C-alpha positions as CSV (number, residue, x, y, z in Angstrom):
1,M,143.2,211.8,87.7
2,T,139.8,213.2,86.6
3,K,137.8,211.9,84.2
4,A,138.0,214.6,81.7
5,I,141.9,214.3,81.4
6,S,141.5,210.6,81.4
7,I,139.0,210.7,78.7
8,A,141.1,213.4,76.8
9,L,144.2,210.5,77.2
10,I,142.2,207.9,75.7
11,V,141.5,210.3,72.7
12,G,144.9,211.2,72.3
13,G,145.9,207.7,72.4
14,I,143.7,206.6,69.8
15,V,144.9,209.4,67.5
16,L,148.3,208.1,68.2
17,L,147.3,204.8,67.1
18,Y,145.7,206.0,64.1
19,F,149.0,207.8,62.7
20,G,151.1,204.8,64.1
21,G,149.1,202.6,61.7
22,Q,149.3,205.2,59.0
23,A,153.0,205.1,59.2
24,F,153.3,201.6,59.6
25,N,151.7,201.4,55.9
26,S,153.9,203.9,54.5
27,V,156.0,203.9,51.4
28,S,158.9,204.4,53.6
29,S,158.1,201.9,56.3
30,E,157.4,199.4,53.5
31,V,161.1,200.0,52.2
32,S,162.4,199.7,55.6
33,R,160.8,196.3,55.9
34,V,162.1,195.1,52.7
35,F,165.7,195.8,53.8
36,T,165.5,195.7,57.7
37,G,163.0,193.4,58.3
38,S,161.0,196.0,60.4
39,P,159.0,199.2,60.1
40,T,160.3,202.6,60.7
41,N,161.0,203.8,64.3
42,K,158.5,206.3,64.0
43,A,155.8,204.0,63.2
44,I,156.6,201.7,66.2
45,M,157.1,204.9,68.7
46,L,153.7,205.9,67.8
47,I,152.1,202.6,68.2
48,V,153.8,202.1,71.4
49,A,153.0,205.6,72.8
50,G,149.3,205.2,71.6
51,V,148.9,202.2,73.7
52,V,150.5,203.6,76.6
53,V,148.4,206.8,76.7
54,T,145.3,204.8,76.0
55,I,146.1,202.3,78.9
56,A,147.0,205.3,81.0
57,G,143.6,206.8,80.2
58,L,141.5,203.7,80.7
59,T,143.0,203.2,83.9
60,G,142.3,206.7,85.1
61,V,138.6,206.2,83.9
62,A,138.5,203.2,85.9
63,L,140.2,204.5,89.0
64,S,137.8,208.1,89.1
65,G,135.0,205.9,89.4
66,R,135.6,204.4,92.6
67,K,134.8,206.1,95.9
68,R,137.1,206.7,98.7
């Protein structure tokens, strides 16, 4: 994986985490937490996707720095 793609993945992951945090703190998520005890599926999926994409980007940066 090239460094440019890895950095794009990191940026994309951070953006997903931001929107996941916004969805987690939204009114609909608060209502869902009152009745079900958990936030909305959208918030959970955005946060999980953000973590996975950020880790993939960090791994790509770490591995692209190695010489073969």
